DRENTORKOL-3810 file (N, C-alpha, C; in nm, 4 decimals):
REM DRENTORKOL-3810
@n.u->-0.7681; n.v->-4.9320; n.w->12.7594; ca.u->-0.6778; ca.v->-4.8817; ca.w->12.8613; c.u->-0.7443; c.v->-4.7650; c.w->12.9349
@n.u->-0.7297; n.v->-4.7572; n.w->13.0649; ca.u->-0.7964; ca.v->-4.6549; ca.w->13.1450; c.u->-0.7129; c.v->-4.5287; c.w->13.1632
@n.u->-0.5984; n.v->-4.5175; n.w->13.0938; ca.u->-0.5146; ca.v->-4.3992; ca.w->13.1048; c.u->-0.4140; c.v->-4.4053; c.w->13.2189
@n.u->-0.4219; n.v->-4.5080; n.w->13.3006; ca.u->-0.3271; ca.v->-4.5198; ca.w->13.4105; c.u->-0.1964; c.v->-4.5801; c.w->13.3601
@n.u->-0.0912; n.v->-4.5510; n.w->13.4324; ca.u->0.0409; ca.v->-4.6024; ca.w->13.3974; c.u->0.0853; c.v->-4.6942; c.w->13.5095
@n.u->0.1233; n.v->-4.8153; n.w->13.4738; ca.u->0.1706; ca.v->-4.9117; ca.w->13.5736; c.u->0.3086; c.v->-4.9599; c.w->13.5327
@n.u->0.3955; n.v->-4.9679; n.w->13.6303; ca.u->0.5315; ca.v->-5.0146; ca.w->13.6078; c.u->0.5591; c.v->-5.1330; c.w->13.6992
@n.u->0.6596; n.v->-5.2080; n.w->13.6649; ca.u->0.6993; ca.v->-5.3218; ca.w->13.7472; c.u->0.7313; c.v->-5.2754; c.w->13.8896
@n.u->0.7911; n.v->-5.1578; n.w->13.9021; ca.u->0.8305; ca.v->-5.1078; ca.w->14.0343; c.u->0.7108; c.v->-5.0719; c.w->14.1217
@n.u->0.5936; n.v->-5.0557; n.w->14.0639; ca.u->0.4773; ca.v->-5.0163; ca.w->14.1439; c.u->0.4417; c.v->-5.1211; c.w->14.2483
@n.u->0.4527; n.v->-5.2473; n.w->14.2137; ca.u->0.4212; ca.v->-5.3533; ca.w->14.3114; c.u->0.5158; c.v->-5.3443; c.w->14.4310
@n.u->0.6430; n.v->-5.3176; n.w->14.4052; ca.u->0.7400; ca.v->-5.3034; ca.w->14.5135; c.u->0.7078; c.v->-5.1792; c.w->14.5965
@n.u->0.6695; n.v->-5.0720; n.w->14.5307; ca.u->0.6347; ca.v->-4.9496; ca.w->14.6028; c.u->0.5132; c.v->-4.9727; c.w->14.6918
@n.u->0.4152; n.v->-5.0432; n.w->14.6408; ca.u->0.2957; ca.v->-5.0727; ca.w->14.7212; c.u->0.3347; c.v->-5.1545; c.w->14.8447
@n.u->0.4234; n.v->-5.2521; n.w->14.8249; ca.u->0.4685; ca.v->-5.3335; ca.w->14.9384; c.u->0.5374; c.v->-5.2455; c.w->15.0429
@n.u->0.6237; n.v->-5.1572; n.w->14.9990; ca.u->0.6931; ca.v->-5.0673; ca.w->15.0919; c.u->0.5953; c.v->-4.9736; c.w->15.1626
@n.u->0.4989; n.v->-4.9224; n.w->15.0880; ca.u->0.4017; ca.v->-4.8303; ca.w->15.1472; c.u->0.3087; c.v->-4.9014; c.w->15.2444
@n.u->0.2757; n.v->-5.0256; n.w->15.2157; ca.u->0.1947; ca.v->-5.1024; ca.w->15.3118; c.u->0.2736; c.v->-5.1259; c.w->15.4409
@n.u->0.4030; n.v->-5.1482; n.w->15.4265; ca.u->0.4884; ca.v->-5.1624; ca.w->15.5444; c.u->0.4872; c.v->-5.0326; c.w->15.6248
@n.u->0.4988; n.v->-4.9203; n.w->15.5556; ca.u->0.4948; ca.v->-4.7904; ca.w->15.6227; c.u->0.3599; c.v->-4.7687; c.w->15.6901
@n.u->0.2542; n.v->-4.8104; n.w->15.6211; ca.u->0.1198; ca.v->-4.7982; ca.w->15.6763; c.u->0.1077; c.v->-4.8764; c.w->15.8070
@n.u->0.1629; n.v->-4.9962; n.w->15.8096; ca.u->0.1611; ca.v->-5.0778; ca.w->15.9310; c.u->0.2397; c.v->-5.0133; c.w->16.0437
@n.u->0.3574; n.v->-4.9589; n.w->16.0099; ca.u->0.4376; ca.v->-4.8902; ca.w->16.1113; c.u->0.3620; c.v->-4.7680; c.w->16.1643
@n.u->0.2972; n.v->-4.6957; n.w->16.0743; ca.u->0.2245; ca.v->-4.5763; ca.w->16.1162; c.u->0.1077; c.v->-4.6119; c.w->16.2081
@n.u->0.0362; n.v->-4.7185; n.w->16.1745; ca.u->-0.0711; ca.v->-4.7637; ca.w->16.2634; c.u->-0.0153; c.v->-4.7979; c.w->16.4017
@n.u->0.1018; n.v->-4.8629; n.w->16.4011; ca.u->0.1660; ca.v->-4.8976; ca.w->16.5287; c.u->0.1999; c.v->-4.7727; c.w->16.6092
@n.u->0.2475; n.v->-4.6698; n.w->16.5419; ca.u->0.2827; ca.v->-4.5453; ca.w->16.6113; c.u->0.1589; c.v->-4.4848; c.w->16.6759
@n.u->0.0488; n.v->-4.4838; n.w->16.6039; ca.u->-0.0747; ca.v->-4.4267; ca.w->16.6587; c.u->-0.1170; c.v->-4.5026; c.w->16.7842
@n.u->-0.1140; n.v->-4.6340; n.w->16.7778; ca.u->-0.1499; ca.v->-4.7162; ca.w->16.8943; c.u->-0.0526; c.v->-4.6894; c.w->17.0091
@n.u->0.0751; n.v->-4.6809; n.w->16.9764; ca.u->0.1770; ca.v->-4.6569; ca.w->17.0792; c.u->0.1553; c.v->-4.5227; c.w->17.1481
@n.u->0.1187; n.v->-4.4200; n.w->17.0703; ca.u->0.0911; ca.v->-4.2886; ca.w->17.1296; c.u->-0.0289; c.v->-4.2985; c.w->17.2227
@n.u->-0.1333; n.v->-4.3647; n.w->17.1748; ca.u->-0.2541; ca.v->-4.3804; ca.w->17.2562; c.u->-0.2273; c.v->-4.4589; c.w->17.3836
@n.u->-0.1323; n.v->-4.5501; n.w->17.3784; ca.u->-0.0971; ca.v->-4.6304; ca.w->17.4963; c.u->0.0021; c.v->-4.5591; c.w->17.5871
@n.u->0.0547; n.v->-4.4452; n.w->17.5453; ca.u->0.1513; ca.v->-4.3716; ca.w->17.6268; c.u->0.2894; c.v->-4.4341; c.w->17.6277
@n.u->0.3268; n.v->-4.4976; n.w->17.5180; ca.u->0.4582; ca.v->-4.5626; ca.w->17.5089; c.u->0.5707; c.v->-4.4602; c.w->17.5118
@n.u->0.6912; n.v->-4.5032; n.w->17.5486; ca.u->0.8061; ca.v->-4.4123; ca.w->17.5581; c.u->0.8400; c.v->-4.3448; c.w->17.4238
@n.u->0.8875; n.v->-4.2222; n.w->17.4350; ca.u->0.9218; ca.v->-4.1423; ca.w->17.3167; c.u->1.0265; c.v->-4.2105; c.w->17.2297
@n.u->1.1215; n.v->-4.2803; n.w->17.2894; ca.u->1.2243; ca.v->-4.3493; ca.w->17.2119; c.u->1.1614; c.v->-4.4545; c.w->17.1209
@n.u->1.0666; n.v->-4.5290; n.w->17.1754; ca.u->0.9968; ca.v->-4.6298; ca.w->17.0944; c.u->0.9213; c.v->-4.5638; c.w->16.9787
@n.u->0.8572; n.v->-4.4506; n.w->17.0076; ca.u->0.7834; ca.v->-4.3779; ca.w->16.9042; c.u->0.8780; c.v->-4.3285; c.w->16.7952
@n.u->0.9900; n.v->-4.2733; n.w->16.8369; ca.u->1.0875; ca.v->-4.2208; ca.w->16.7409; c.u->1.1395; c.v->-4.3319; c.w->16.6503
@n.u->1.1637; n.v->-4.4494; n.w->16.7082; ca.u->1.2123; ca.v->-4.5619; ca.w->16.6283; c.u->1.1087; c.v->-4.6044; c.w->16.5244
@n.u->0.9830; n.v->-4.6102; n.w->16.5634; ca.u->0.8774; ca.v->-4.6480; ca.w->16.4706; c.u->0.8575; c.v->-4.5414; c.w->16.3631
@n.u->0.8645; n.v->-4.4151; n.w->16.4025; ca.u->0.8502; ca.v->-4.3077; ca.w->16.3043; c.u->0.9650; c.v->-4.3100; c.w->16.2038
@n.u->1.0843; n.v->-4.3439; n.w->16.2511; ca.u->1.1984; ca.v->-4.3563; ca.w->16.1600; c.u->1.1736; c.v->-4.4690; c.w->16.0596
@n.u->1.1123; n.v->-4.5766; n.w->16.1041; ca.u->1.0798; ca.v->-4.6874; ca.w->16.0142; c.u->0.9776; c.v->-4.6436; c.w->15.9093
@n.u->0.8803; n.v->-4.5622; n.w->15.9485; ca.u->0.7813; ca.v->-4.5090; ca.w->15.8546; c.u->0.8519; c.v->-4.4244; c.w->15.7494
@n.u->0.9358; n.v->-4.3336; n.w->15.7953; ca.u->1.0088; ca.v->-4.2463; ca.w->15.7022; c.u->1.0950; c.v->-4.3264; c.w->15.6060
@n.u->1.1636; n.v->-4.4250; n.w->15.6577; ca.u->1.2519; ca.v->-4.5064; ca.w->15.5737; c.u->1.1731; c.v->-4.5793; c.w->15.4650
@n.u->1.0600; n.v->-4.6366; n.w->15.5014; ca.u->0.9786; ca.v->-4.7098; ca.w->15.4047; c.u->0.9225; c.v->-4.6163; c.w->15.2980
@n.u->0.8772; n.v->-4.4998; n.w->15.3379; ca.u->0.8222; ca.v->-4.4037; ca.w->15.2417; c.u->0.9325; c.v->-4.3509; c.w->15.1504
@n.u->1.0478; n.v->-4.3187; n.w->15.2066; ca.u->1.1599; ca.v->-4.2703; ca.w->15.1267; c.u->1.2042; c.v->-4.3754; c.w->15.0262
@n.u->1.2107; n.v->-4.5003; n.w->15.0680; ca.u->1.2506; ca.v->-4.6082; ca.w->14.9770; c.u->1.1504; c.v->-4.6234; c.w->14.8624
@n.u->1.0224; n.v->-4.6139; n.w->14.8927; ca.u->0.9195; ca.v->-4.6238; ca.w->14.7890; c.u->0.9296; c.v->-4.5073; c.w->14.6917
@n.u->0.9480; n.v->-4.3885; n.w->14.7439; ca.u->0.9599; ca.v->-4.2691; ca.w->14.6596; c.u->1.0803; c.v->-4.2798; c.w->14.5682
@n.u->1.1941; n.v->-4.3177; n.w->14.6231; ca.u->1.3161; ca.v->-4.3305; ca.w->14.5423; c.u->1.2997; c.v->-4.4337; c.w->14.4313
@n.u->1.2411; n.v->-4.5467; n.w->14.4646; ca.u->1.2212; ca.v->-4.6525; ca.w->14.3650; c.u->1.1308; c.v->-4.6043; c.w->14.2523
@n.u->1.0245; n.v->-4.5334; n.w->14.2876; ca.u->0.9318; ca.v->-4.4848; ca.w->14.1847; c.u->0.9970; c.v->-4.3788; c.w->14.0972
@n.u->1.0697; n.v->-4.2866; n.w->14.1579; ca.u->1.1357; ca.v->-4.1817; ca.w->14.0795; c.u->1.2436; c.v->-4.2419; c.w->13.9912
@n.u->1.3224; n.v->-4.3337; n.w->14.0463; ca.u->1.4281; ca.v->-4.3976; ca.w->13.9666; c.u->1.3674; c.v->-4.4726; c.w->13.8486
@n.u->1.2586; n.v->-4.5430; n.w->13.8726; ca.u->1.1912; ca.v->-4.6147; ca.w->13.7647; c.u->1.1417; c.v->-4.5177; c.w->13.6587
@n.u->1.0886; n.v->-4.4065; n.w->13.7016; ca.u->1.0402; ca.v->-4.3061; ca.w->13.6066; c.u->1.1546; c.v->-4.2541; c.w->13.5209
@n.u->1.2662; n.v->-4.2243; n.w->13.5844; ca.u->1.3829; ca.v->-4.1761; ca.w->13.5098; c.u->1.4321; c.v->-4.2831; c.w->13.4133
@n.u->1.4426; n.v->-4.4053; n.w->13.4613; ca.u->1.4971; ca.v->-4.5140; ca.w->13.3794; c.u->1.4082; c.v->-4.5528; c.w->13.2629
@n.u->1.2787; n.v->-4.5399; n.w->13.2784; ca.u->1.1888; ca.v->-4.5910; ca.w->13.1750; c.u->1.1114; c.v->-4.4806; c.w->13.1024
@n.u->1.0391; n.v->-4.4014; n.w->13.1764; ca.u->0.9528; ca.v->-4.3015; ca.w->13.1128; c.u->1.0340; c.v->-4.1929; c.w->13.0428
@n.u->1.1355; n.v->-4.1414; n.w->13.1115; ca.u->1.2142; ca.v->-4.0350; ca.w->13.0501; c.u->1.2995; c.v->-4.0887; c.w->12.9359
@n.u->1.3541; n.v->-4.2093; n.w->12.9520; ca.u->1.4281; ca.v->-4.2720; ca.w->12.8415; c.u->1.3377; c.v->-4.2889; c.w->12.7198
@n.u->1.2152; n.v->-4.3326; n.w->12.7440; ca.u->1.1204; ca.v->-4.3529; ca.w->12.6338; c.u->1.0879; c.v->-4.2203; c.w->12.5659
@n.u->1.0711; n.v->-4.1154; n.w->12.6439; ca.u->1.0412; ca.v->-3.9839; ca.w->12.5863; c.u->1.1553; c.v->-3.9364; c.w->12.4975
@n.u->1.2789; n.v->-3.9566; n.w->12.5416; ca.u->1.3952; ca.v->-3.9183; ca.w->12.4612; c.u->1.3984; c.v->-4.0012; c.w->12.3335
@n.u->1.3774; n.v->-4.1310; n.w->12.3459; ca.u->1.3788; ca.v->-4.2199; ca.w->12.2290; c.u->1.2698; c.v->-4.1828; c.w->12.1291
@n.u->1.1584; n.v->-4.1304; n.w->12.1799; ca.u->1.0471; ca.v->-4.0903; ca.w->12.0938; c.u->1.0653; c.v->-3.9505; c.w->12.0364
@n.u->1.1816; n.v->-3.8910; n.w->12.0609; ca.u->1.2088; ca.v->-3.7580; ca.w->12.0069; c.u->1.1488; c.v->-3.6453; c.w->12.0883
@n.u->1.1138; n.v->-3.6733; n.w->12.2127; ca.u->1.0538; ca.v->-3.5719; ca.w->12.3000; c.u->1.1513; c.v->-3.5330; c.w->12.4102
@n.u->1.2759; n.v->-3.5055; n.w->12.3713; ca.u->1.3815; ca.v->-3.4754; ca.w->12.4693; c.u->1.3476; c.v->-3.3528; c.w->12.5534
@n.u->1.2897; n.v->-3.2511; n.w->12.4911; ca.u->1.2542; ca.v->-3.1303; ca.w->12.5675; c.u->1.1495; c.v->-3.1619; c.w->12.6740
@n.u->1.0519; n.v->-3.2439; n.w->12.6380; ca.u->0.9502; ca.v->-3.2852; ca.w->12.7353; c.u->1.0144; c.v->-3.3642; c.w->12.8489
@n.u->1.1055; n.v->-3.4546; n.w->12.8120; ca.u->1.1730; ca.v->-3.5370; ca.w->12.9126; c.u->1.2545; c.v->-3.4510; c.w->13.0074
@n.u->1.3239; n.v->-3.3520; n.w->12.9533; ca.u->1.4059; ca.v->-3.2641; ca.w->13.0366; c.u->1.3172; c.v->-3.1825; c.w->13.1313
@n.u->1.2075; n.v->-3.1315; n.w->13.0799; ca.u->1.1151; ca.v->-3.0556; ca.w->13.1649; c.u->1.0577; c.v->-3.1447; c.w->13.2749
@n.u->1.0245; n.v->-3.2672; n.w->13.2389; ca.u->0.9693; ca.v->-3.3605; ca.w->13.3373; c.u->1.0739; c.v->-3.3977; c.w->13.4416
@n.u->1.1993; n.v->-3.4151; n.w->13.3974; ca.u->1.3063; ca.v->-3.4460; ca.w->13.4920; c.u->1.3238; c.v->-3.3315; c.w->13.5912
@n.u->1.3222; n.v->-3.2094; n.w->13.5412; ca.u->1.3347; ca.v->-3.0932; ca.w->13.6310; c.u->1.2221; c.v->-3.0934; c.w->13.7347
@n.u->1.1030; n.v->-3.1268; n.w->13.6910; ca.u->0.9880; ca.v->-3.1279; ca.w->13.7810; c.u->0.9998; c.v->-3.2387; c.w->13.8854
@n.u->1.0358; n.v->-3.3581; n.w->13.8418; ca.u->1.0429; ca.v->-3.4706; ca.w->13.9347; c.u->1.1644; c.v->-3.4583; c.w->14.0296
@n.u->1.2675; n.v->-3.3876; n.w->13.9857; ca.u->1.3876; ca.v->-3.3695; ca.w->14.0697; c.u->1.3546; c.v->-3.2958; c.w->14.1992
@n.u->1.2474; n.v->-3.2193; n.w->14.1988; ca.u->1.2056; ca.v->-3.1492; ca.w->14.3208; c.u->1.1756; c.v->-3.2462; c.w->14.4346
@n.u->1.1418; n.v->-3.3689; n.w->14.3989; ca.u->1.1004; ca.v->-3.4660; ca.w->14.4989; c.u->1.2126; c.v->-3.5604; c.w->14.5425
@n.u->1.3308; n.v->-3.5390; n.w->14.4897; ca.u->1.4442; ca.v->-3.6243; ca.w->14.5276; c.u->1.4934; c.v->-3.5923; c.w->14.6659
END
């Protein structure tokens, strides 16, 4: 094992982030083409939505699996500290 942690939700997060990446590339092209601000704002909102959805899914998965596992393993204090840390990103 290489020390990395992979969860089922990671594939979904990657899909969402690739979608955001595509929207972001579109925004850059649109800016370079001088497209209307409304169009840019709509695309930027799509980028934000995709990134927020990926972040929420990853954090929720972490809470549901990693923190539950830490509590089950008798590491409740570690889990609580980790929850406090990850809550900053909610």
